[in-house]
N, C-alpha and C positions, 0 to 999 in steps of 0.2 A: 206354399204357404203352410200346408199342414206338416211338412217335413220339418220346417224351422220351429214349429209349435211344440212338437212331441219332446224334444230335448228339454225345453223350459219346463214343461209339466212333469217330466220324469225327475229332473235335477232339483226342484223346488221341495221344500219340507212342508209338512202341514202348517207349521206356525208361520210360514212364509205366504199366507193367503194374499195380502195385499200386493207383494210383489209379483205373484203369479197373476193376479188380475191386471195389474199395470203393464207387465209384459205382454200378456195375450192381447190386451185391448190396443197396445201400440203396434203389435204385429198385424192385427186385424186392420187398423187403420191405414198402416202402409200398403198393405194388399189391396185395399179398397182404392187407395189413391193411384196405385199402378193399374188396376183393372178397369176403373171407370172411364178412362179416356180412350181406349182403343188405340189404334195406330193412325198416325198422321204422316203425310208425305209432304215435305216442303222442299221447294226448288228456289234457289237464289243464284246469284251471278257466278258462283264457284262451284256449287255441288247440289246434288239431290240428298236429302236426309229423311230417314224414316225415324219418327219419334213415338215412343210408346207411353201409355198411361196419362192420367190427368196432370202429372207433373212434367210431361214431355221429356222423358229421357231419351237421348239419342242413342239408337241401337244400330244404325247403319249411316254411313257417310260414302257417297260415291262422287269423287271429283268429276266435274263435267269434262275436263280434258283427258280423263281415262275411259270415257265411254266410246265404244266402237259402233254399237248399233242399238236402235230402240225400235221395238214393234209391239202393236197392241195384240193381244191373244186371249182366247178363251181357254179355260181350264176347268177340271172337274176336281174340286177340293178333296172330296172323300177318296176318290179313286187315285188321283194323281199324287196327293200329298198326305192322305191319311187323315184329313180334317183341315179345320180353319186354324189360323194362328201363325206362328213363325215356325216354318217347317222346311224340311228337305224334300224334294221330289223324289219319287220312287219308282215311278213307271218309266219306261223306255224313252218316251219324249221329254220327261222333266228330270231324268237322272242328272245330278250335279247341280241343279237349279235351287237356289235358296229363296223360298217363298215368304212373303209378309202379306198377309190378308186376314181380315176378320170376317168378312161376309162376301157374298157375290161370286161370280164365276168368270170375272174378266179382269185383266190388269195389263200392266206394261212391262214387258220383258226387256231388261238391259242387260246387254253383254259388254264387258269391259275389254280393253286392249289386251289384258292379261289372260283373257278367257274365262273369267268368273261371270256367272249368269245370276241375276236377281229378278224375281217376279214380284211386282208391287201391285196388289190388288187396289181397285179404284171403282168407285160408282161412276166415274167419267174417265175412263182410260184414254179415249181420243184426245180429250182436253189436256190430260196430264202429259200425254206424249208430245203434243203440240207445244205445251209450255216448255218442256225439257229441250225440245229442238230448237225452239226460239231462243233460249238462253245460251245454248251450244253456239248458235249462229252469231249472236251478239258477241260472245266471248271470242270467237275466231276473228271477228272484224277488228277487234280492239287491239 
């Protein structure tokens, strides 16, 4: 957010005070909209989606038929990923894993048939894994 505010503040002239105020306030409003909603995992008949922010922008979609394995795991956000958020794992066990979590220390590790790995943080990871498995089974029988 601050990186996008700096050019506006530098490029505006003193007589453009109204423009500066409007531009800055709209950037702040957009940032609040993005940040206020956190991350949400949605599972439907076709895919697992991770959405971000109050406006629920989709940032990840994993088709159910591309999932090879699902398991519930514990992790250490600071040590394994360098904090919370949308991060890449950096310790030996989590190298190459894309992490999506805003709080907690448990999540669902999804590995795709192409070898990509995603860790989706959840307050109820056992339930999330069960829902994904259930949707995969329903899809397989159809």
